[in-house]
C-alpha positions in Angstrom: 0.0 0.0 0.0 1.2 3.5 -0.8 2.2 5.5 2.3 2.5 9.3 2.5 3.1 11.9 5.1 0.1 14.1 5.8 0.5 17.3 3.7 0.5 20.7 5.3 -2.8 21.4 3.6 -5.7 19.3 2.2 -6.2 18.4 -1.4 -8.5 21.3 -2.0 -5.9 23.8 -0.9 -3.2 22.2 -3.1 -5.7 22.2 -6.0 -6.2 26.0 -5.6 -2.4 26.4 -6.0 -2.2 24.4 -9.2 -1.8 26.3 -12.4 -4.7 27.0 -14.8 -3.3 24.5 -17.3 -2.8 21.7 -14.8 -4.8 19.7 -12.3 -4.0 17.4 -9.4 -4.2 13.6 -9.7 -3.2 10.9 -7.2 0.6 10.4 -7.2 0.2 6.6 -7.3 1.7 4.2 -9.9 -0.2 1.4 -11.5 -1.1 -1.1 -8.8 -0.5 1.2 -5.9 -3.3 1.8 -3.5 -3.7 4.5 -0.9 -5.5 3.1 2.1 -7.2 4.6 5.2 -9.3 2.9 7.9 -12.0 4.2 10.3 -13.8 2.3 13.0 -17.3 3.7 13.8 -19.4 1.9 16.3 -17.5 -1.3 15.7 -17.9 -1.2 11.9 -14.7 -1.0 9.9 -14.7 1.4 7.0 -11.6 0.8 4.8 -11.1 3.4 2.1 -9.0 2.4 -0.9 -8.0 5.0 -3.5 -6.2 4.6 -6.8 -5.2 6.8 -9.8 -7.6 5.8 -12.6 -7.4 7.8 -15.8 -10.3 6.1 -17.6 -13.7 4.5 -16.8 -12.2 1.0 -17.6 -9.4 1.6 -15.2 -11.9 2.7 -12.5 -14.1 -0.4 -13.0 -11.0 -2.7 -12.9 -9.9 -1.2 -9.6 -13.3 -1.5 -8.1 -13.5 -5.2 -9.1 -10.0 -5.8 -7.6 -10.9 -4.3 -4.2 -14.3 -6.0 -4.2 -12.6 -9.4 -4.8 -10.0 -8.7 -2.1 -12.8 -7.9 0.4 -15.3 -10.4 -0.8 -16.3 -11.2 2.8 -17.2 -7.6 3.5 -20.8 -6.5 3.8 -20.4 -3.7 1.3 -17.9 -2.4 -1.2 -19.3 1.1 -2.1 -17.5 3.2 -4.6 -17.3 6.6 -6.4 -15.0 7.6 -9.3 -14.2 10.5 -11.5 -12.1 9.5 -14.5 -11.2 13.0 -15.7 -10.5 16.5 -14.4 -11.7 17.6 -11.0 -15.3 18.7 -10.9 -16.2 17.2 -14.3 -19.2 14.8 -14.4 -18.5 13.5 -17.9 -17.0 10.2 -16.7 -18.0 9.5 -13.2 -20.1 6.9 -11.3 -21.0 5.6 -7.9 -22.7 2.7 -6.1 -24.3 2.1 -2.7 -23.6 -1.7 -3.1 -26.5 -2.8 -0.9 -26.5 0.1 1.6 -29.8 2.1 1.8 -30.2 4.2 -1.4 -28.3 7.5 -1.3 -26.3 6.8 1.9 -23.0 5.8 0.4 -22.2 6.1 -3.3 -23.6 9.6 -3.9 -22.2 11.1 -0.7 -18.8 9.7 -1.6 -19.1 11.0 -5.2 -19.9 14.5 -3.9 -16.6 14.4 -2.0 -14.6 13.0 -5.0 -16.0 15.6 -7.4 -15.2 18.6 -5.1 -11.9 17.5 -3.6 -9.8 19.2 -6.3 -8.2 15.9 -7.4 -9.1 14.2 -10.7 -8.7 10.7 -12.2 -9.5 9.1 -8.8 -11.5 6.1 -7.7 -12.4 5.5 -4.0 -13.8 2.2 -2.7 -15.1 2.2 0.9 -15.3 -1.4 2.2 -17.5 -1.9 5.3 -17.3 -4.8 7.7 -20.5 -4.5 9.8 -19.9 -4.3 13.5 -23.4 -5.1 14.7 -24.6 -1.6 15.5 -27.0 0.2 13.0 -25.8 3.7 12.1 -29.1 5.0 10.6 -29.3 6.9 7.3 -27.6 10.1 8.6 -24.9 8.0 10.3 -24.1 6.1 7.1 -23.8 9.3 5.0 -21.5 10.8 7.6 -19.4 7.6 7.8 -18.9 7.1 4.1 -18.2 10.8 3.4 -15.9 11.0 6.4 -14.0 7.9 5.3 -13.2 9.4 1.9 -12.4 12.9 3.3 -9.9 11.5 5.8 -8.2 9.3 3.2 -7.9 12.3 0.9 -6.1 14.3 3.6 -3.0 12.0 3.3 -3.3 11.2 -0.4 -0.1 12.0 -2.3 -0.8 14.1 -5.4 1.0 15.4 -8.5 0.1 17.9 -11.2 -1.1 16.7 -14.6 -1.1 19.1 -17.6 -4.3 19.8 -19.4 -2.8 18.9 -22.7 -3.5 18.6 -26.4 -1.7 16.2 -28.8 -1.1 17.7 -32.2 -0.1 15.5 -35.2 1.8 17.5 -37.9 3.9 17.0 -41.0 6.6 19.4 -42.1 9.4 19.4 -44.7 12.7 18.1 -43.4 14.4 21.4 -43.8 12.3 22.9 -40.9 13.0 20.2 -38.3 15.8 22.1 -36.5 13.7 25.3 -36.3 10.8 23.3 -35.0 12.9 21.8 -32.3 14.2 25.3 -31.4 10.7 26.8 -30.8 9.0 23.9 -29.0 10.4 24.8 -25.5 8.7 28.2 -25.7 5.3 26.5 -25.8 6.3 23.7 -23.3 5.8 21.2 -26.1 7.4 17.8 -26.2 7.8 15.3 -29.0 5.8 12.1 -28.2 6.4 10.4 -31.5 8.3 11.1 -34.7 8.5 9.4 -38.1 10.8 10.5 -41.0 9.5 9.6 -44.4 8.9 11.9 -47.4 7.9 14.5 -44.8 8.8 14.6 -41.1 5.8 13.6 -38.9 5.5 14.5 -35.3 3.1 14.0 -32.4 3.5 17.0 -30.1 2.1 17.2 -26.6 1.6 20.7 -25.1 -0.7 22.8 -22.9 -4.1 23.1 -24.5 -4.1 26.9 -24.5 -0.7 26.9 -26.4 -2.0 24.8 -29.3 -3.2 27.6 -31.6 -0.3 29.9 -31.0 2.2 27.1 -31.8 0.4 26.1 -35.0 0.3 29.8 -36.2 4.0 30.1 -35.7 4.7 26.8 -37.4 2.5 27.8 -40.3 4.5 31.0 -40.7 7.8 29.2 -40.2 7.0 26.7 -43.0 5.6 29.4 -45.3 2.2 27.8 -45.2 3.4 24.2 -46.0 2.6 22.9 -42.5 0.1 19.9 -42.5 -2.0 19.6 -39.4 -3.2 16.0 -39.4 -5.0 15.9 -36.1 -5.6 17.8 -32.8 -6.9 15.8 -29.9 
Protein backbone atom coordinates (compact mmCIF):
# COMPACT_ATOMS: atom_id res chain seq x y z
CA UNK A 1 0.00 0.00 0.00
CA UNK A 2 1.24 3.49 -0.77
CA UNK A 3 2.24 5.50 2.26
CA UNK A 4 2.46 9.26 2.47
CA UNK A 5 3.09 11.87 5.09
CA UNK A 6 0.14 14.10 5.84
CA UNK A 7 0.47 17.25 3.71
CA UNK A 8 0.52 20.67 5.27
CA UNK A 9 -2.83 21.40 3.63
CA UNK A 10 -5.66 19.32 2.20
CA UNK A 11 -6.15 18.38 -1.42
CA UNK A 12 -8.50 21.28 -2.01
CA UNK A 13 -5.86 23.81 -0.91
CA UNK A 14 -3.23 22.20 -3.11
CA UNK A 15 -5.66 22.22 -6.02
CA UNK A 16 -6.16 25.96 -5.60
CA UNK A 17 -2.40 26.42 -5.98
CA UNK A 18 -2.20 24.40 -9.19
CA UNK A 19 -1.81 26.30 -12.45
CA UNK A 20 -4.71 26.98 -14.80
CA UNK A 21 -3.34 24.48 -17.32
CA UNK A 22 -2.82 21.72 -14.75
CA UNK A 23 -4.85 19.76 -12.26
CA UNK A 24 -4.05 17.37 -9.43
CA UNK A 25 -4.17 13.57 -9.73
CA UNK A 26 -3.17 10.88 -7.22
CA UNK A 27 0.60 10.37 -7.21
CA UNK A 28 0.21 6.60 -7.35
CA UNK A 29 1.73 4.20 -9.87
CA UNK A 30 -0.25 1.41 -11.52
CA UNK A 31 -1.11 -1.15 -8.83
CA UNK A 32 -0.49 1.23 -5.93
CA UNK A 33 -3.34 1.78 -3.47
CA UNK A 34 -3.69 4.52 -0.87
CA UNK A 35 -5.56 3.08 2.12
CA UNK A 36 -7.17 4.56 5.22
CA UNK A 37 -9.33 2.90 7.89
CA UNK A 38 -11.97 4.23 10.27
CA UNK A 39 -13.81 2.31 12.98
CA UNK A 40 -17.27 3.68 13.77
CA UNK A 41 -19.42 1.87 16.33
CA UNK A 42 -17.49 -1.34 15.73
CA UNK A 43 -17.93 -1.20 11.93
CA UNK A 44 -14.71 -1.03 9.93
CA UNK A 45 -14.67 1.41 7.01
CA UNK A 46 -11.62 0.81 4.79
CA UNK A 47 -11.08 3.39 2.05
CA UNK A 48 -8.95 2.35 -0.93
CA UNK A 49 -7.97 5.01 -3.48
CA UNK A 50 -6.22 4.61 -6.84
CA UNK A 51 -5.25 6.79 -9.79
CA UNK A 52 -7.62 5.78 -12.59
CA UNK A 53 -7.41 7.78 -15.83
CA UNK A 54 -10.34 6.05 -17.57
CA UNK A 55 -13.69 4.45 -16.77
CA UNK A 56 -12.24 1.03 -17.62
CA UNK A 57 -9.38 1.56 -15.15
CA UNK A 58 -11.88 2.65 -12.49
CA UNK A 59 -14.05 -0.43 -13.03
CA UNK A 60 -11.03 -2.73 -12.93
CA UNK A 61 -9.87 -1.22 -9.63
CA UNK A 62 -13.35 -1.55 -8.11
CA UNK A 63 -13.46 -5.22 -9.13
CA UNK A 64 -10.02 -5.82 -7.63
CA UNK A 65 -10.89 -4.30 -4.25
CA UNK A 66 -14.28 -6.02 -4.18
CA UNK A 67 -12.57 -9.36 -4.80
CA UNK A 68 -9.99 -8.69 -2.08
CA UNK A 69 -12.80 -7.89 0.37
CA UNK A 70 -15.32 -10.44 -0.85
CA UNK A 71 -16.26 -11.25 2.76
CA UNK A 72 -17.18 -7.63 3.52
CA UNK A 73 -20.78 -6.53 3.84
CA UNK A 74 -20.40 -3.69 1.33
CA UNK A 75 -17.89 -2.36 -1.19
CA UNK A 76 -19.29 1.07 -2.07
CA UNK A 77 -17.50 3.22 -4.62
CA UNK A 78 -17.27 6.56 -6.38
CA UNK A 79 -15.01 7.56 -9.26
CA UNK A 80 -14.16 10.48 -11.52
CA UNK A 81 -12.07 9.47 -14.53
CA UNK A 82 -11.25 12.97 -15.74
CA UNK A 83 -10.48 16.48 -14.43
CA UNK A 84 -11.71 17.61 -10.98
CA UNK A 85 -15.34 18.67 -10.88
CA UNK A 86 -16.24 17.21 -14.28
CA UNK A 87 -19.19 14.81 -14.36
CA UNK A 88 -18.48 13.53 -17.88
CA UNK A 89 -16.96 10.24 -16.72
CA UNK A 90 -18.04 9.51 -13.16
CA UNK A 91 -20.09 6.93 -11.28
CA UNK A 92 -20.97 5.56 -7.87
CA UNK A 93 -22.73 2.70 -6.08
CA UNK A 94 -24.30 2.08 -2.66
CA UNK A 95 -23.58 -1.67 -3.06
CA UNK A 96 -26.50 -2.74 -0.89
CA UNK A 97 -26.50 0.11 1.61
CA UNK A 98 -29.78 2.13 1.78
CA UNK A 99 -30.19 4.19 -1.39
CA UNK A 100 -28.28 7.47 -1.33
CA UNK A 101 -26.35 6.78 1.89
CA UNK A 102 -22.98 5.78 0.44
CA UNK A 103 -22.22 6.12 -3.28
CA UNK A 104 -23.63 9.60 -3.91
CA UNK A 105 -22.21 11.12 -0.70
CA UNK A 106 -18.82 9.66 -1.63
CA UNK A 107 -19.11 11.01 -5.19
CA UNK A 108 -19.88 14.48 -3.86
CA UNK A 109 -16.56 14.39 -2.00
CA UNK A 110 -14.65 12.99 -4.99
CA UNK A 111 -16.01 15.60 -7.41
CA UNK A 112 -15.24 18.56 -5.14
CA UNK A 113 -11.93 17.51 -3.58
CA UNK A 114 -9.80 19.18 -6.25
CA UNK A 115 -8.21 15.91 -7.41
CA UNK A 116 -9.11 14.23 -10.70
CA UNK A 117 -8.71 10.72 -12.16
CA UNK A 118 -9.54 9.15 -8.82
CA UNK A 119 -11.49 6.11 -7.65
CA UNK A 120 -12.42 5.53 -4.01
CA UNK A 121 -13.82 2.25 -2.70
CA UNK A 122 -15.08 2.16 0.88
CA UNK A 123 -15.30 -1.37 2.24
CA UNK A 124 -17.54 -1.90 5.26
CA UNK A 125 -17.31 -4.78 7.70
CA UNK A 126 -20.48 -4.49 9.79
CA UNK A 127 -19.86 -4.30 13.52
CA UNK A 128 -23.36 -5.11 14.73
CA UNK A 129 -24.57 -1.56 15.45
CA UNK A 130 -26.95 0.17 13.03
CA UNK A 131 -25.83 3.69 12.12
CA UNK A 132 -29.05 5.01 10.61
CA UNK A 133 -29.33 6.93 7.35
CA UNK A 134 -27.58 10.06 8.58
CA UNK A 135 -24.88 8.04 10.30
CA UNK A 136 -24.12 6.12 7.11
CA UNK A 137 -23.83 9.29 5.03
CA UNK A 138 -21.47 10.79 7.59
CA UNK A 139 -19.41 7.59 7.81
CA UNK A 140 -18.92 7.15 4.08
CA UNK A 141 -18.23 10.83 3.43
CA UNK A 142 -15.88 11.04 6.38
CA UNK A 143 -13.99 7.93 5.31
CA UNK A 144 -13.20 9.39 1.90
CA UNK A 145 -12.42 12.86 3.27
CA UNK A 146 -9.93 11.50 5.81
CA UNK A 147 -8.25 9.31 3.19
CA UNK A 148 -7.86 12.32 0.90
CA UNK A 149 -6.06 14.28 3.61
CA UNK A 150 -3.03 12.01 3.30
CA UNK A 151 -3.31 11.21 -0.41
CA UNK A 152 -0.09 11.99 -2.32
CA UNK A 153 -0.81 14.07 -5.42
CA UNK A 154 0.99 15.39 -8.46
CA UNK A 155 0.12 17.91 -11.19
CA UNK A 156 -1.12 16.74 -14.57
CA UNK A 157 -1.06 19.05 -17.57
CA UNK A 158 -4.31 19.76 -19.41
CA UNK A 159 -2.79 18.92 -22.75
CA UNK A 160 -3.46 18.59 -26.44
CA UNK A 161 -1.68 16.20 -28.76
CA UNK A 162 -1.08 17.67 -32.21
CA UNK A 163 -0.07 15.52 -35.17
CA UNK A 164 1.75 17.46 -37.89
CA UNK A 165 3.88 16.95 -40.97
CA UNK A 166 6.60 19.36 -42.10
CA UNK A 167 9.37 19.44 -44.65
CA UNK A 168 12.68 18.06 -43.38
CA UNK A 169 14.43 21.40 -43.76
CA UNK A 170 12.30 22.86 -40.95
CA UNK A 171 13.05 20.21 -38.30
CA UNK A 172 15.83 22.14 -36.55
CA UNK A 173 13.71 25.29 -36.34
CA UNK A 174 10.77 23.26 -35.00
CA UNK A 175 12.93 21.78 -32.26
CA UNK A 176 14.16 25.27 -31.36
CA UNK A 177 10.71 26.79 -30.79
CA UNK A 178 9.04 23.89 -28.95
CA UNK A 179 10.37 24.80 -25.46
CA UNK A 180 8.68 28.22 -25.65
CA UNK A 181 5.33 26.45 -25.81
CA UNK A 182 6.28 23.73 -23.30
CA UNK A 183 5.77 21.24 -26.11
CA UNK A 184 7.39 17.81 -26.19
CA UNK A 185 7.76 15.31 -29.01
CA UNK A 186 5.83 12.13 -28.22
CA UNK A 187 6.35 10.39 -31.54
CA UNK A 188 8.28 11.06 -34.73
CA UNK A 189 8.53 9.42 -38.12
CA UNK A 190 10.78 10.47 -40.96
CA UNK A 191 9.47 9.59 -44.41
CA UNK A 192 8.92 11.87 -47.41
CA UNK A 193 7.92 14.47 -44.82
CA UNK A 194 8.76 14.61 -41.12
CA UNK A 195 5.82 13.56 -38.93
CA UNK A 196 5.52 14.54 -35.27
CA UNK A 197 3.07 14.03 -32.44
CA UNK A 198 3.49 17.00 -30.10
CA UNK A 199 2.09 17.24 -26.56
CA UNK A 200 1.64 20.73 -25.12
CA UNK A 201 -0.66 22.77 -22.86
CA UNK A 202 -4.08 23.07 -24.45
CA UNK A 203 -4.06 26.87 -24.55
CA UNK A 204 -0.70 26.91 -26.38
CA UNK A 205 -1.95 24.81 -29.31
CA UNK A 206 -3.23 27.57 -31.59
CA UNK A 207 -0.27 29.93 -31.02
CA UNK A 208 2.19 27.14 -31.82
CA UNK A 209 0.36 26.14 -34.99
CA UNK A 210 0.26 29.76 -36.15
CA UNK A 211 4.02 30.13 -35.67
CA UNK A 212 4.70 26.81 -37.39
CA UNK A 213 2.53 27.81 -40.32
CA UNK A 214 4.49 31.05 -40.67
CA UNK A 215 7.79 29.22 -40.20
CA UNK A 216 7.00 26.72 -42.97
CA UNK A 217 5.58 29.42 -45.29
CA UNK A 218 2.17 27.75 -45.24
CA UNK A 219 3.36 24.22 -46.00
CA UNK A 220 2.56 22.89 -42.50
CA UNK A 221 0.15 19.94 -42.52
CA UNK A 222 -2.02 19.58 -39.40
CA UNK A 223 -3.16 15.96 -39.37
CA UNK A 224 -5.06 15.88 -36.07
CA UNK A 225 -5.58 17.78 -32.82
CA UNK A 226 -6.87 15.76 -29.87
